[in-house]
Structure formats: C-alpha cells, structure tokens
ZADO-1210 file (C-alpha; in nm, 4 decimals, padded with zeros to 6 digits):
<atoms>
<atom x="-17.0198" y="-04.6094" z="-13.5474" code="MET" pos="1"/>
<atom x="-16.7403" y="-04.3572" z="-13.5945" code="GLU" pos="2"/>
<atom x="-16.4776" y="-04.3553" z="-13.3134" code="PRO" pos="3"/>
<atom x="-16.4271" y="-04.0328" z="-13.1166" code="ARG" pos="4"/>
<atom x="-16.1942" y="-03.8138" z="-13.3233" code="GLY" pos="5"/>
<atom x="-16.2265" y="-04.0415" z="-13.6291" code="GLY" pos="6"/>
<atom x="-16.0057" y="-04.3310" z="-13.7286" code="TRP" pos="7"/>
<atom x="-15.6324" y="-04.3311" z="-13.6563" code="LEU" pos="8"/>
<atom x="-15.4339" y="-04.1326" z="-13.9125" code="ASP" pos="9"/>
<atom x="-15.1159" y="-04.2757" z="-14.0678" code="ASP" pos="10"/>
<atom x="-14.8866" y="-04.1345" z="-13.7973" code="THR" pos="11"/>
<atom x="-15.1114" y="-04.2553" z="-13.5141" code="GLU" pos="12"/>
<atom x="-15.1354" y="-04.5961" z="-13.6797" code="GLN" pos="13"/>
<atom x="-14.7542" y="-04.6215" z="-13.7109" code="ARG" pos="14"/>
<atom x="-14.7135" y="-04.5195" z="-13.3452" code="ALA" pos="15"/>
<atom x="-14.9770" y="-04.7683" z="-13.2309" code="TRP" pos="16"/>
<atom x="-14.8295" y="-05.0517" z="-13.4368" code="GLN" pos="17"/>
<atom x="-14.4860" y="-04.9688" z="-13.2938" code="GLY" pos="18"/>
<atom x="-14.6204" y="-04.9835" z="-12.9385" code="LEU" pos="19"/>
<atom x="-14.7875" y="-05.3167" z="-13.0116" code="LEU" pos="20"/>
<atom x="-14.4687" y="-05.4603" z="-13.1624" code="ALA" pos="21"/>
<atom x="-14.2704" y="-05.3398" z="-12.8611" code="PHE" pos="22"/>
<atom x="-14.5217" y="-05.4973" z="-12.6221" code="ALA" pos="23"/>
<atom x="-14.5259" y="-05.8272" z="-12.8120" code="MET" pos="24"/>
<atom x="-14.1525" y="-05.8555" z="-12.8853" code="LEU" pos="25"/>
<atom x="-13.9396" y="-05.6535" z="-12.6429" code="ALA" pos="26"/>
<atom x="-14.1372" y="-05.6928" z="-12.3204" code="LEU" pos="27"/>
<atom x="-14.1476" y="-06.0740" z="-12.3420" code="PRO" pos="28"/>
<atom x="-13.7716" y="-06.0750" z="-12.4028" code="GLU" pos="29"/>
<atom x="-13.7172" y="-05.8627" z="-12.0916" code="LEU" pos="30"/>
<atom x="-13.9515" y="-06.0954" z="-11.9028" code="GLU" pos="31"/>
<atom x="-13.7523" y="-06.4028" z="-12.0107" code="ARG" pos="32"/>
<atom x="-13.4338" y="-06.2411" z="-11.8814" code="ALA" pos="33"/>
<atom x="-13.5972" y="-06.1828" z="-11.5422" code="GLN" pos="34"/>
<atom x="-13.7307" y="-06.5390" z="-11.5277" code="ARG" pos="35"/>
<atom x="-13.3727" y="-06.6681" z="-11.5427" code="ARG" pos="36"/>
<atom x="-13.3382" y="-06.5139" z="-11.1968" code="HIS" pos="37"/>
<atom x="-13.6702" y="-06.6464" z="-11.0643" code="GLY" pos="38"/>
<atom x="-13.8568" y="-06.3192" z="-11.1133" code="LEU" pos="39"/>
<atom x="-14.1263" y="-06.1777" z="-11.3329" code="VAL" pos="40"/>
<atom x="-14.0672" y="-05.8261" z="-11.4622" code="HIS" pos="41"/>
<atom x="-14.3023" y="-05.6559" z="-11.2142" code="ILE" pos="42"/>
<atom x="-14.1167" y="-05.8205" z="-10.9254" code="GLU" pos="43"/>
<atom x="-13.7876" y="-05.6853" z="-11.0581" code="TYR" pos="44"/>
<atom x="-13.9542" y="-05.3440" z="-11.0838" code="GLY" pos="45"/>
<atom x="-14.0642" y="-05.3657" z="-10.7209" code="LEU" pos="46"/>
<atom x="-13.7171" y="-05.4655" z="-10.6050" code="LEU" pos="47"/>
<atom x="-13.5542" y="-05.1919" z="-10.8133" code="ALA" pos="48"/>
<atom x="-13.7895" y="-04.9298" z="-10.6667" code="ALA" pos="49"/>
<atom x="-13.7126" y="-05.0490" z="-10.3148" code="LEU" pos="50"/>
<atom x="-13.3369" y="-05.0117" z="-10.3732" code="THR" pos="51"/>
<atom x="-13.3983" y="-04.6354" z="-10.3671" code="GLU" pos="52"/>
<atom x="-13.5692" y="-04.6315" z="-10.0261" code="ARG" pos="53"/>
<atom x="-13.8380" y="-04.8063" z="-09.8217" code="PRO" pos="54"/>
<atom x="-14.1929" y="-04.7355" z="-09.9426" code="PHE" pos="55"/>
<atom x="-14.5378" y="-04.7363" z="-09.7926" code="ARG" pos="56"/>
<atom x="-14.7248" y="-05.0146" z="-09.9707" code="LEU" pos="57"/>
<atom x="-14.9986" y="-04.7717" z="-10.0713" code="SER" pos="58"/>
<atom x="-14.7413" y="-04.5388" z="-10.2308" code="ASP" pos="59"/>
<atom x="-14.5722" y="-04.8303" z="-10.4074" code="LEU" pos="60"/>
<atom x="-14.9065" y="-04.9492" z="-10.5449" code="ALA" pos="61"/>
<atom x="-14.9888" y="-04.6006" z="-10.6671" code="SER" pos="62"/>
<atom x="-14.6442" y="-04.5466" z="-10.8216" code="MET" pos="63"/>
<atom x="-14.6636" y="-04.8757" z="-11.0134" code="LEU" pos="64"/>
<atom x="-15.0378" y="-04.8437" z="-11.0847" code="ASN" pos="65"/>
<atom x="-15.1104" y="-05.1754" z="-10.9123" code="MET" pos="66"/>
<atom x="-15.4081" y="-05.2775" z="-10.7073" code="SER" pos="67"/>
<atom x="-15.3426" y="-05.3383" z="-10.3381" code="GLN" pos="68"/>
<atom x="-15.4277" y="-05.7076" z="-10.3788" code="SER" pos="69"/>
<atom x="-15.1886" y="-05.7560" z="-10.6720" code="ARG" pos="70"/>
<atom x="-14.9143" y="-05.5735" z="-10.4842" code="LEU" pos="71"/>
<atom x="-14.9768" y="-05.7821" z="-10.1704" code="SER" pos="72"/>
<atom x="-14.9512" y="-06.1029" z="-10.3726" code="HIS" pos="73"/>
<atom x="-14.6200" y="-05.9972" z="-10.5276" code="ARG" pos="74"/>
<atom x="-14.4801" y="-05.8656" z="-10.1991" code="MET" pos="75"/>
<atom x="-14.5670" y="-06.1943" z="-10.0260" code="ASN" pos="76"/>
<atom x="-14.3700" y="-06.3849" z="-10.2908" code="LYS" pos="77"/>
<atom x="-14.0727" y="-06.1512" z="-10.2557" code="LEU" pos="78"/>
<atom x="-14.0913" y="-06.1679" z="-09.8765" code="ARG" pos="79"/>
<atom x="-14.1088" y="-06.5485" z="-09.8816" code="ASP" pos="80"/>
<atom x="-13.7883" y="-06.5531" z="-10.0871" code="ARG" pos="81"/>
<atom x="-13.6169" y="-06.3241" z="-09.8359" code="GLY" pos="82"/>
<atom x="-13.5808" y="-06.0341" z="-10.0796" code="TRP" pos="83"/>
<atom x="-13.8066" y="-05.7830" z="-09.9009" code="VAL" pos="84"/>
<atom x="-13.9316" y="-05.7223" z="-09.5513" code="SER" pos="85"/>
<atom x="-14.2698" y="-05.5755" z="-09.4681" code="VAL" pos="86"/>
<atom x="-14.3387" y="-05.4042" z="-09.1351" code="ARG" pos="87"/>
<atom x="-14.5869" y="-05.1751" z="-08.9687" code="GLN" pos="88"/>
<atom x="-14.4908" y="-04.8087" z="-08.9538" code="CYS" pos="89"/>
<atom x="-14.3941" y="-04.7242" z="-08.5925" code="PRO" pos="90"/>
<atom x="-14.5610" y="-04.3803" z="-08.6160" code="GLU" pos="91"/>
<atom x="-14.8865" y="-04.5108" z="-08.7685" code="ASP" pos="92"/>
<atom x="-14.9802" y="-04.8763" z="-08.7250" code="GLY" pos="93"/>
<atom x="-15.2277" y="-04.8523" z="-09.0139" code="ARG" pos="94"/>
<atom x="-14.9382" y="-04.8011" z="-09.2574" code="VAL" pos="95"/>
<atom x="-14.7262" y="-05.0879" z="-09.3908" code="THR" pos="96"/>
<atom x="-14.3711" y="-05.0255" z="-09.5069" code="ILE" pos="97"/>
<atom x="-14.1785" y="-05.2418" z="-09.7557" code="ALA" pos="98"/>
<atom x="-13.8007" y="-05.2500" z="-09.7554" code="GLU" pos="99"/>
<atom x="-13.5486" y="-05.4451" z="-09.9594" code="ILE" pos="100"/>
<atom x="-13.3317" y="-05.6888" z="-09.7654" code="THR" pos="101"/>
<atom x="-12.9549" y="-05.7240" z="-09.8130" code="PRO" pos="102"/>
<atom x="-13.0243" y="-06.0466" z="-10.0069" code="THR" pos="103"/>
<atom x="-13.2722" y="-05.8636" z="-10.2308" code="GLY" pos="104"/>
<atom x="-13.0280" y="-05.5785" z="-10.2857" code="ARG" pos="105"/>
<atom x="-12.7562" y="-05.8284" z="-10.3850" code="SER" pos="106"/>
<atom x="-12.9947" y="-05.9884" z="-10.6339" code="LEU" pos="107"/>
<atom x="-13.0781" y="-05.6519" z="-10.7934" code="VAL" pos="108"/>
<atom x="-12.7088" y="-05.5586" z="-10.8085" code="GLU" pos="109"/>
<atom x="-12.6451" y="-05.8886" z="-10.9888" code="LYS" pos="110"/>
<atom x="-12.9344" y="-05.8492" z="-11.2350" code="ILE" pos="111"/>
<atom x="-12.9219" y="-05.4727" z="-11.3004" code="ALA" pos="112"/>
<atom x="-12.6269" y="-05.4661" z="-11.5450" code="PRO" pos="113"/>
<atom x="-12.7895" y="-05.7373" z="-11.7573" code="GLU" pos="114"/>
<atom x="-13.1239" y="-05.5541" z="-11.7451" code="HIS" pos="115"/>
<atom x="-12.9663" y="-05.2248" z="-11.8545" code="VAL" pos="116"/>
<atom x="-12.7847" y="-05.4030" z="-12.1372" code="GLU" pos="117"/>
<atom x="-13.1129" y="-05.5595" z="-12.2542" code="ASP" pos="118"/>
<atom x="-13.2959" y="-05.2245" z="-12.2408" code="VAL" pos="119"/>
<atom x="-13.0173" y="-05.0525" z="-12.4338" code="ARG" pos="120"/>
<atom x="-13.0105" y="-05.3289" z="-12.6970" code="ARG" pos="121"/>
<atom x="-13.3877" y="-05.3450" z="-12.7365" code="LEU" pos="122"/>
<atom x="-13.4636" y="-04.9728" z="-12.7232" code="VAL" pos="123"/>
<atom x="-13.1921" y="-04.7106" z="-12.7021" code="PHE" pos="124"/>
<atom x="-12.9398" y="-04.8586" z="-12.9450" code="ASP" pos="125"/>
<atom x="-13.2058" y="-04.7976" z="-13.2110" code="ASN" pos="126"/>
<atom x="-13.2551" y="-04.4290" z="-13.1269" code="LEU" pos="127"/>
<atom x="-13.0467" y="-04.1158" z="-13.1519" code="ASP" pos="128"/>
<atom x="-13.0489" y="-03.8688" z="-12.8582" code="PRO" pos="129"/>
<atom x="-13.3234" y="-03.6546" z="-13.0161" code="LYS" pos="130"/>
<atom x="-13.5461" y="-03.9603" z="-13.0646" code="GLN" pos="131"/>
<atom x="-13.4754" y="-04.0722" z="-12.7074" code="THR" pos="132"/>
<atom x="-13.5880" y="-03.7327" z="-12.5736" code="ARG" pos="133"/>
<atom x="-13.8984" y="-03.7415" z="-12.7942" code="ALA" pos="134"/>
<atom x="-13.9808" y="-04.0951" z="-12.6751" code="LEU" pos="135"/>
<atom x="-13.9324" y="-03.9913" z="-12.3117" code="ALA" pos="136"/>
<atom x="-14.1599" y="-03.6884" z="-12.3576" code="ASP" pos="137"/>
<atom x="-14.4268" y="-03.8893" z="-12.5411" code="ALA" pos="138"/>
<atom x="-14.4305" y="-04.1768" z="-12.2926" code="LEU" pos="139"/>
<atom x="-14.4365" y="-03.9360" z="-11.9988" code="THR" pos="140"/>
<atom x="-14.7519" y="-03.7817" z="-12.1446" code="ALA" pos="141"/>
<atom x="-14.9058" y="-04.1252" z="-12.2051" code="VAL" pos="142"/>
<atom x="-14.8198" y="-04.2385" z="-11.8503" code="MET" pos="143"/>
<atom x="-14.9720" y="-03.9233" z="-11.7084" code="SER" pos="144"/>
<atom x="-15.2990" y="-04.0121" z="-11.8785" code="GLY" pos="145"/>
<atom x="-15.2766" y="-04.3740" z="-11.7652" code="LEU" pos="146"/>
<atom x="-15.2295" y="-04.2698" z="-11.4013" code="ARG" pos="147"/>
<atom x="-15.5895" y="-04.1516" z="-11.4063" code="THR" pos="148"/>
<atom x="-15.7048" y="-04.5077" z="-11.4893" code="CYS" pos="149"/>
<atom x="-15.7923" y="-04.7477" z="-11.2110" code="SER" pos="150"/>
<atom x="-15.5383" y="-05.0194" z="-11.1332" code="PRO" pos="151"/>
<atom x="-15.6444" y="-05.3743" z="-11.2182" code="ASP" pos="152"/>
</atoms>
C-alpha cells in the first residue's frame, strides 16, 4: 500500500530523522536536568506557565495538549510538594484555577537559568538567526496541526 502523498522525499526524510534524533537525544537530556530538581519536564512546563499568571485548569490542559486526567495527576503532585495551589473560581464554582505558590516560583527562578542554558546549548547554539526563525515558523505550523489532535 502506497502512503498518502507517496514516500518521504530526501528533504522530508532528513527533517524527520532530525526530529527523531532531537526527541531521542535532546529531550532526555533536558528531562535529566529537570529530574535533578525532583521534576519531570512536563511539570517544569506547568510551573513555568503558571509563573506568567494563574490559569483555569481547562485552559492549561488545552494549552499543553494534555488530557484533564493527566493534568490533574501532575497538578496533584505539584500541589502536594507545595509548588502550586488549586482553588475554585469565586465567580464560577465549576471552574478550577491553578496558581504557582511562592515556593514554586522560587524553584522555577532557581531552575530557569540552567534550563535556558541547556536549551541554548542543545538547540540554538547550533543555528544561525535565519535558521532559528525558520525552525520557529516550521514548528509553529506543526504545532498548529497537532492542536487538532486529541490529547492522550
């Protein structure tokens, strides 16, 4: 059976192999760095998002393309560690709001410089500004397509 659009051409194959290598090499390295602080990468992502402002859990799940149950599991772990608080919205009791605690904010402020250094070393140190813009444009398009997929 022929795949839709035919087999991957050389450029598509190079791009796909690059994405696979990134997923297998760079992401685990970022994950190891987060584990040194008692976090997995998605938990750091949740904390980092909450440093911007409190979020409705449904909006946070949508933004991170997570199922409600996966988000609840992670939020419970973060809450148990004292890094986030979760409360009912005073205007609408059906809505739950997540907010980072001062302890959680301190943790992110401690980890963030190391995280940025790792991201620069693993990704941006290998690209010139034109390549960085092209990568940002390409991944934005890919993410837009992924947002239409159901969360796990």
